C-alpha positions, -999 to +999 in steps of 0.1 A: +454-118-068+429-102-044+438-068-031+414-070-002+430-068+032+432-099+053+405-089+078+373-100+096+340-087+083+329-078+119+335-088+154+310-117+153+335-137+133+358-136+163+334-156+185+346-191+195+380-209+191+392-194+224+426-205+237+434-233+262+460-219+286+481-239+311+479-229+347+514-229+362+517-210+395+483-219+412+487-256+405+525-262+409+520-285+438+489-302+425+489-337+409+481-337+372+480-309+346+455-279+347+443-257+319+418-230+315+395-226+285+398-188+286+364-175+273+374-138+279+390-140+244+355-138+229+348-102+216+322-097+242+346-110+268+325-141+279+313-175+268+278-161+264+288-146+230+286-182+217+250-187+227+238-152+217+251-156+181+239-192+178+204-185+191+199-154+170+213-171+139+188-200+144+159-177+151+166-159+118+169-192+099+136-204+113+118-171+105+112-163+142+132-130+140+121-106+114+130-070+104+121-047+133+119-075+159+127-068+196+147-093+215+139-098+252+159-118+277+166-123+314+202-121+325+226-117+353+247-096+329+269-116+305+242-130+283+226-096+282+258-080+271+264-106+244+228-103+231+230-065+231+262-067+210+249-093+185+215-075+183+232-042+176+252-057+147+222-075+133+199-045+136+174-056+163+162-037+194+172-054+227+154-053+261+170-070+291+155-078+325+185-078+347+190-092+382+199-066+408+229-087+416+245-077+383+274-053+388+271-017+378+299-024+353+278-050+335+247-027+335+267+002+322+283-019+295+249-032+283+235+003+283+264+015+262+254-010+235+219+005+233+200-021+253+169-010+273+173-024+308+149-033+336+167-040+369+147-065+390+152-075+426+172-108+430+158-117+464+122-125+453+106-158+443+108-167+406+070-164+402+069-129+419+058-103+393+089-083+401+113-112+393+132-109+361+115-140+348+081-125+352+091-090+340+105-105+307+073-125+302+052-094+307+072-074+283+071-102+257+032-101+259+031-063+257+055-056+229+045-066+193+070-085+172+091-094+203+110-126+209+117-139+244+150-158+242+144-175+275+180-189+279+172-209+309+149-232+290+164-231+255+180-262+240+200-239+216+219-227+247+232-263+251+237-268+213+260-238+210+285-255+234+279-290+221+288-279+185+315-254+195+332-254+229+331-292+234+348-301+202+374-273+207+384-287+241+385-322+228+408-312+199+429-288+220+436-316+246+441-342+218+414-362+236+434-365+268+410-345+290+400-364+322+380-337+341+359-308+331+351-282+358+324-257+349+301-234+368+264-241+364+238-214+361+215-219+331+235-251+326+240-246+289+278-245+291+284-276+312+256-296+295+267-289+260+304-294+266+298-324+289+274-341+264+300-339+236+329-350+258+309-380+273+302-391+237+339-392+230+349-408+263+324-418+290+351-419+317+356-381+315+344-366+348+320-336+344+319-316+376+296-287+381+302-258+405+272-245+425+267-216+450+255-218+486+220-204+483+213-224+451+193-256+447+213-273+419+237-296+439+209-310+462+185-313+432+212-333+413+216-356+443+180-361+454+158-350+424+139-326+448+139-289+453+146-280+489+133-245+498+156-244+527+185-243+503+174-210+488+188-178+502+205-147+488+241-149+477+264-126+458+280-146+430+266-136+396+259-162+369+262-192+392+234-214+407+197-210+405+165-211+426+147-229+398+156-260+378+167-249+343+156-274+317+188-265+298+207-284+324+213-320+316+218-334+351+224-369+337+258-361+322+270-342+353+289-366+377+287-343+407+285-308+420+308-288+443+295-259+463+316-228+469+312-196+490+309-160+479+340-150+498+363-178+487+352-173+451+359-136+452+393-140+467+402-168+443+394-146+413+419-120+425+444-148+432+441-160+396+448-125+383+478-119+406+493-154+401+486-162+365+481-128+350+446-137+337+420-111+341+390-132+352+355-127+367+337-139+398+327-173+384+362-181+373+372-177+410+343-200+419+355-226+393+391-227+406+379-227+442+361-260+433+394-273+420+410-266+454+382-285+471+384-314+448+422-315+452+417-318+490+393-347+483+420-365+463+399-363+431+430-358+409+461-380+401+493-374+383+476-386+351+447-361+354+443-335+327+418-310+341+401-283+320+385-254+339+361-230+322+369-194+330+337-178+316+344-141+316+366-110+321+376-087+349+359-057+333+325-069+347+336-068+383+359-038+388+334-022+411+328-054+430+353-081+437+383-060+425+373-032+448+387-034+483+359-012+495+332-035+481+350-066+495+353-050+529+316-040+529+306-076+522+327-088+552+351-107+529+381-094+549+368-104+583+389-136+586+426-136+594+432-156+562+419-129+540+433-094+545+434-065+520+468-060+504+487-028+509+476-001+485+502+001+458+487+032+440+508+063+446+498+098+435+526+124+429 
């Protein structure tokens, strides 16, 4: 009989197989049943752990990553944290070109894991030499034995969710899922899960969530990029000003656009109503559910799965800060007012 303790070899073995959790309070008057795929249960607290591990494993298998390699990537935060974590445990150096939209919490967390970070302005064109795309390309050319992961154009991003998250959701719902609601940035999450689910049942609705200031919804509807759609917005990890090839627009039935303010307030509402510590894009995803409910998208037979991609820890200095919310003008409407401070010092 083995005397070894029943334990994991390292935290990488904890990636995936996240829980499906029923939403009760927020949806009590909504037709149908609503569940979240709660990706904060990954060890790096986001669904990006899945792609970081899958991509690096495949790069090692194909001989692309070698001893002493440097990993380079562009990120709004979560992918960077996951890559920094996986790189650390696998023994690679990690350099991240980060959007200035990323919260200080995300940047500090990546730095704690030993990543070298370049913070790049988010309000410049994608081909501007200061953009995080161009900075990553330049570093890749300058640094020997470096590998640019390039998540926005990487089919492995999609494959990680096609082989992992998609089958998990199908099995957890016993094949009864009718709607998938997922935010779309790189498009890997919604495309991988959506592709798998459509192969099981073509009638499942795959609905993407986009931000005002992003091109994805209009591109999906028209096949054209409208420069007038592009302007600065605050939600991290949602929407794009380029068309990511990782996004399979054919399997997405439609997009819903959400605002910065509504998404921020909804994230806080999820936490206070359901006890789930979620990030900005989780608020965006559930705000899309509210919009779809008002459009009579759901029936009593609907089984809706909403991807909550990450954890509150990334946003404590942003959407969970009354000062930050007020500075953004998110308390300007009568509907949204700051709650009374319940912190008391003795």
